[in-house]
PAZA-27372 format. One record per atom (N, C-alpha, C): atom name; residue in one letter; x, y, z; residue number from 1. Coordinates in pm, 1 decimal, always signed. Layout:
REM residues N
  atome  residu         X         Y         Z  num
     CA       a         X         Y         Z  NUM
...
This chain:
REM residues 53
  atome  residu         X         Y         Z  num
      N       x   +3093.8   -3440.7   -4229.4    1
     CA       x   +2997.9   -3334.6   -4204.6    1
      C       x   +3026.3   -3273.3   -4066.9    1
      N       x   +3045.1   -3141.3   -4063.3    2
     CA       x   +3075.2   -3075.1   -3936.2    2
      C       x   +2945.2   -3050.3   -3859.6    2
      N       x   +2949.7   -3072.5   -3731.1    3
     CA       x   +2827.5   -3049.1   -3652.2    3
      C       x   +2797.1   -2899.2   -3643.7    3
      N       x   +2669.6   -2869.6   -3650.0    4
     CA       x   +2630.2   -2727.9   -3640.8    4
      C       x   +2637.2   -2683.1   -3495.2    4
      N       x   +2664.5   -2556.5   -3472.8    5
     CA       x   +2674.3   -2509.8   -3334.0    5
      C       x   +2537.6   -2516.8   -3265.2    5
      N       x   +2541.4   -2548.7   -3137.8    6
     CA       x   +2415.7   -2559.6   -3063.1    6
      C       x   +2357.8   -2420.8   -3037.9    6
      N       x   +2227.9   -2406.8   -3045.7    7
     CA       x   +2167.8   -2275.3   -3018.4    7
      C       x   +2178.9   -2241.1   -2870.1    7
      N       x   +2197.5   -2114.6   -2844.5    8
     CA       x   +2208.5   -2071.1   -2705.0    8
      C       x   +2070.4   -2029.1   -2655.1    8
      N       x   +2046.3   -2055.4   -2528.8    9
     CA       x   +1918.3   -2018.3   -2468.9    9
      C       x   +1926.2   -1875.6   -2416.2    9
      N       x   +1836.8   -1793.3   -2462.7   10
     CA       x   +1829.3   -1654.9   -2415.6   10
      C       x   +1684.8   -1624.4   -2380.2   10
      N       x   +1666.7   -1541.8   -2281.5   11
     CA       x   +1529.9   -1500.9   -2249.0   11
      C       x   +1483.4   -1399.4   -2352.4   11
      N       x   +1360.2   -1413.7   -2391.0   12
     CA       x   +1304.4   -1324.2   -2491.7   12
      C       x   +1238.1   -1208.1   -2420.3   12
      N       x   +1272.2   -1087.7   -2461.9   13
     CA       x   +1209.7    -969.8   -2401.6   13
      C       x   +1112.8    -909.5   -2501.7   13
      N       x    +991.6    -889.6   -2455.9   14
     CA       x    +888.0    -829.1   -2539.0   14
      C       x    +869.0    -684.1   -2496.7   14
      N       x    +829.2    -598.4   -2589.5   15
     CA       x    +800.8    -460.5   -2548.4   15
      C       x    +677.9    -457.5   -2458.4   15
      N       x    +672.3    -358.2   -2371.2   16
     CA       x    +558.9    -347.4   -2279.6   16
      C       x    +431.0    -322.0   -2357.3   16
      N       x    +325.3    -385.9   -2312.5   17
     CA       x    +195.5    -369.5   -2378.9   17
      C       x    +134.2    -237.2   -2336.0   17
      N       x     +94.6    -159.9   -2435.3   18
     CA       x     +25.0     -34.5   -2406.8   18
      C       x    -115.1     -45.7   -2462.2   18
      N       x    -214.7     -29.5   -2376.4   19
     CA       x    -353.6     -36.3   -2421.9   19
      C       x    -381.4     +82.3   -2513.2   19
      N       x    -461.9     +58.1   -2615.0   20
     CA       x    -495.4    +165.3   -2708.9   20
      C       x    -576.6    +271.5   -2636.4   20
      N       x    -547.9    +396.4   -2668.2   21
     CA       x    -621.5    +504.7   -2604.8   21
      C       x    -766.0    +502.4   -2652.0   21
      N       x    -860.3    +527.3   -2561.6   22
     CA       x   -1000.8    +527.9   -2605.2   22
      C       x   -1026.3    +641.9   -2701.6   22
      N       x   -1100.7    +610.7   -2806.6   23
     CA       x   -1129.0    +714.0   -2906.7   23
      C       x   -1236.4    +806.9   -2854.3   23
      N       x   -1209.6    +932.9   -2868.4   24
     CA       x   -1309.4   +1031.7   -2828.6   24
      C       x   -1381.2   +1079.5   -2953.1   24
      N       x   -1513.0   +1096.0   -2944.3   25
     CA       x   -1583.7   +1144.4   -3063.2   25
      C       x   -1539.5   +1285.8   -3097.9   25
      N       x   -1526.3   +1309.7   -3224.9   26
     CA       x   -1484.0   +1442.3   -3269.8   26
      C       x   -1593.5   +1543.3   -3237.4   26
      N       x   -1553.2   +1657.7   -3192.7   27
     CA       x   -1650.8   +1759.4   -3153.7   27
      C       x   -1718.4   +1823.5   -3273.9   27
      N       x   -1661.5   +1808.3   -3391.0   28
     CA       x   -1716.7   +1875.7   -3508.1   28
      C       x   -1832.1   +1797.8   -3570.9   28
      N       x   -1859.2   +1676.2   -3523.1   29
     CA       x   -1967.5   +1598.1   -3581.3   29
      C       x   -2101.2   +1650.1   -3532.4   29
      N       x   -2200.4   +1642.0   -3619.8   30
     CA       x   -2333.3   +1689.5   -3586.3   30
      C       x   -2409.9   +1578.3   -3516.2   30
      N       x   -2476.8   +1614.1   -3409.7   31
     CA       x   -2552.9   +1517.5   -3332.3   31
      C       x   -2672.8   +1467.9   -3412.7   31
      N       x   -2710.1   +1341.8   -3397.8   32
     CA       x   -2831.2   +1292.2   -3465.7   32
      C       x   -2956.1   +1368.3   -3423.4   32
      N       x   -2956.8   +1420.5   -3301.8   33
     CA       x   -3072.2   +1498.8   -3255.5   33
      C       x   -3092.5   +1622.3   -3341.6   33
      N       x   -2985.0   +1683.1   -3387.0   34
     CA       x   -2996.0   +1802.0   -3471.9   34
      C       x   -3063.2   +1765.4   -3603.8   34
      N       x   -3027.9   +1650.7   -3660.0   35
     CA       x   -3091.9   +1608.2   -3784.2   35
      C       x   -3240.9   +1583.9   -3763.5   35
      N       x   -3276.7   +1523.1   -3651.6   36
     CA       x   -3418.5   +1497.0   -3622.7   36
      C       x   -3493.9   +1627.9   -3609.7   36
      N       x   -3435.3   +1723.4   -3539.8   37
     CA       x   -3502.9   +1852.4   -3522.3   37
      C       x   -3512.1   +1928.7   -3653.7   37
      N       x   -3410.1   +1919.0   -3737.1   38
     CA       x   -3414.4   +1988.7   -3865.9   38
      C       x   -3522.8   +1932.6   -3957.6   38
      N       x   -3555.1   +1806.6   -3941.1   39
     CA       x   -3657.8   +1745.4   -4025.2   39
      C       x   -3796.9   +1767.2   -3966.0   39
      N       x   -3811.0   +1750.9   -3834.9   40
     CA       x   -3944.8   +1755.7   -3775.0   40
      C       x   -3996.9   +1896.7   -3754.6   40
      N       x   -3910.6   +1992.3   -3725.6   41
     CA       x   -3958.5   +2128.8   -3697.5   41
      C       x   -4031.4   +2189.9   -3816.9   41
      N       x   -3976.5   +2189.0   -3937.7   42
     CA       x   -4053.7   +2244.1   -4050.4   42
      C       x   -4182.0   +2165.9   -4077.2   42
      N       x   -4179.8   +2035.6   -4052.9   43
     CA       x   -4300.4   +1955.8   -4075.0   43
      C       x   -4409.6   +1994.8   -3976.7   43
      N       x   -4374.6   +2014.1   -3851.4   44
     CA       x   -4473.4   +2054.3   -3750.6   44
      C       x   -4527.1   +2192.7   -3782.3   44
      N       x   -4441.9   +2284.0   -3823.6   45
     CA       x   -4486.3   +2419.6   -3858.8   45
      C       x   -4578.6   +2413.9   -3979.9   45
      N       x   -4546.7   +2332.2   -4078.8   46
     CA       x   -4630.6   +2321.5   -4198.2   46
      C       x   -4766.4   +2262.3   -4164.7   46
      N       x   -4770.3   +2160.7   -4081.0   47
     CA       x   -4898.3   +2100.6   -4041.8   47
      C       x   -4981.7   +2201.4   -3964.4   47
      N       x   -4919.0   +2277.3   -3876.0   48
     CA       x   -4992.9   +2377.1   -3798.5   48
      C       x   -5044.9   +2488.1   -3888.7   48
      N       x   -4968.5   +2526.7   -3989.3   49
     CA       x   -5011.0   +2635.5   -4077.6   49
      C       x   -5118.9   +2590.3   -4174.8   49
      N       x   -5118.9   +2464.3   -4214.2   50
     CA       x   -5212.2   +2416.8   -4316.3   50
      C       x   -5338.3   +2352.1   -4259.9   50
      N       x   -5347.8   +2336.3   -4130.0   51
     CA       x   -5466.9   +2269.2   -4077.5   51
      C       x   -5588.4   +2360.0   -4089.3   51
      N       x   -5703.4   +2302.6   -4112.6   52
     CA       x   -5823.3   +2386.0   -4130.0   52
      C       x   -5862.5   +2455.3   -4000.3   52
      N       x   -5915.4   +2577.0   -4016.4   53
     CA       x   -5954.0   +2653.6   -3898.0   53
      C       x   -6103.1   +2662.9   -3885.9   53
């Protein structure tokens, strides 16, 4: 049986670590405040219009 060749020692080089870029919120998304205002504004107007005088 022939002896297997000995492994050679080499330094391992890793690629440089790059931190992930922070995600920025897309500008096209609608703010939750807009949804709240779209729901509450007609309700407030309806209550004001229907209250007894």
